[in-house]
N, C-alpha and C positions, 0 to 999 in steps of 0.2 A: 123302882126301875128293876125289871127282871135281869137276872144274871145271864141267862141264855139269850141268844138271838131270836128274833121273830121275823116274819115275812115283811114287817113294816120298818123295823129298826134293829140296830145292833144292840146287844145286851151290854151289861156293865163290864164283863170280862173283855169282850172285843174292843170296847171303847177305851178302857184303861190301857190295853196293849197297844192300840193304835196311837193314842195321843202320847203315851209314855215313850214309845219308840220314836215318834216324831220329834220329841224334845231331845232324845239321845242322838238322833241323826243330825239335828241342828248342831249340837255340840261336836259331833264327829266331823262335820263339814267345816266348822270353824277351826278345829284343830288341824285338819288337812290343809286348809287354806293358809293358816298361820305357818305351817311347816313349809309349804311351797313358796309363799310370798314374803314371809318375815323370818327367814332362817337366822338362827343365832341371835334372837332378840328375847326380851323378857316375855313378850306375848307368846312367842312360839313355846318357850319353856313352860309357861303357865298351862297352855292347852295340850301340848304334845305328850306330856307324861301320862295323860289319861286316855290317849287314843287306843292303845291295845286293850287295856282292861275293859273299857266301855264297849269296844268292838266285840269282845268276847261276851259281854252281857247282852248286847244286841243279838248275837248268834243264838244264845240260849232263849231269848225272848221270841225270836222269829220261829224257832222250833216249836215253842209252846203255842205261838199264835197259829201256826200251820195246823198243829194237832187240834186246837180249839175250833178252827175253821172247818176241819173235817168232821168233827163231832157235831157241829151245828149246820152242816151242809144243807140239809133239807129244810132248815128253818130260816136261813139267812135271807135278807132282801135280795130280790133278783137283780142281776146285772141289767143295766139300761141298754146295752148293746154288746155285740160280739167284740168290738174294739175294747170296751171297758173290761170285759172278761179276760181277754188276752193281755191287756195292760196289767191287770192285777196278777195274773200268772207270771208275767215278766218281773213284776215287783218281788214276788216270792222267790223266784229263781235268783235274782240279783242279791236279795237280802240273805239268802242262804249261801250263795256262791262267793260273795265278796269276803266274808269272814272265814269261810272254809279255806279259800286260797291264802288268806293271811296266816291261818294256822299252819298250812302246808309250808309256807315261806318261813315261818318261825321255826318249825321243826327242821327244815332244810338248812337253816342258819346255824344249827348246832347249839343254840343257846337255850337255857331253861326259860320256861314261861310259867309265871305264877300270878295270874290275875287275882287281885284282892287277897293275896297271900295263899291261894289255893294252888298247890303244886300240880299243874296240868301236864307239863312236859319237863323231863329232867335235863334235856339237852344232850348233846353228843360230845361234850368236852371241847366245843368250839369247832369241831370238824363240820365243814359245810358239804351239803349235797346239792350240787348245781342243778340237776334235773328237776328238783323240787322248787328251787328258787326262781329259775328263769320263767316258767309259765305263771307262777304266782306273782312275780313282779309285774309281768305284763298285764295280767288280768285284774289284779286288785286295784291298782290306781285308775286305769281306764274305766273299768266297770263302776268304780265309785263315782266318777264324774258323770258317767251315763245315768247312774241312779239319781244324781242330783238333777239332771235334765228331766228325767221322768217325773221326779217329785214336783218340779216347777210346772210341767205339763199337767200333772194331776190336779194341782191347785187351780190352774187356768180352767181346766175342764169342769171342776166343781163350781167355779164362779160362772162359767158359761151356762151350766145346767140350772144354776140358781136364777140367773137373769132372764134367760130366754123363755118366752111364754109357751113355746111348743115343747119344752124339755121338762123332765122330772127333776125337781129340786132334791138332790141327793144329800145335801149337807145335814138336814135334820136326822137322817138315818144314823149318822155317826156323832153328831154334836149334842143334841138336846132332846 
């Protein structure tokens, strides 16, 4: 299987990034759901401790994925419609924006952030910066749930394209 994308299929790098990020996103939504619905339980404790470091990992991966997509832009399979193209651009915007706002909130919270032991932010000695936290609090959560709705829609549309005779089956491009 080629590493780079082609006009017919996504290459190995695109597929690994897509499916790896899909698994991480499932974990992130499980952790957010546990935090929202099962507060102060063992389930929340199990999931929630991984939310920030895995969110940072997703941020790094989406940056790599966006760069890889730009490198392969002329070789990638064409979008099946304008709606598909706009939907994918919205995915990239949310996948970049959600963790970016989380990092803004983290910095505005004044606490250090060391995902996987990597000192990313030293913190401000606990001093909070409200103008950073307010928009980040609003955007991060709501945009995260919007992303989940878009993912469900993405899956539905892939199934629709797969089943309908007048549609292009897009799953083989990313699956096998």
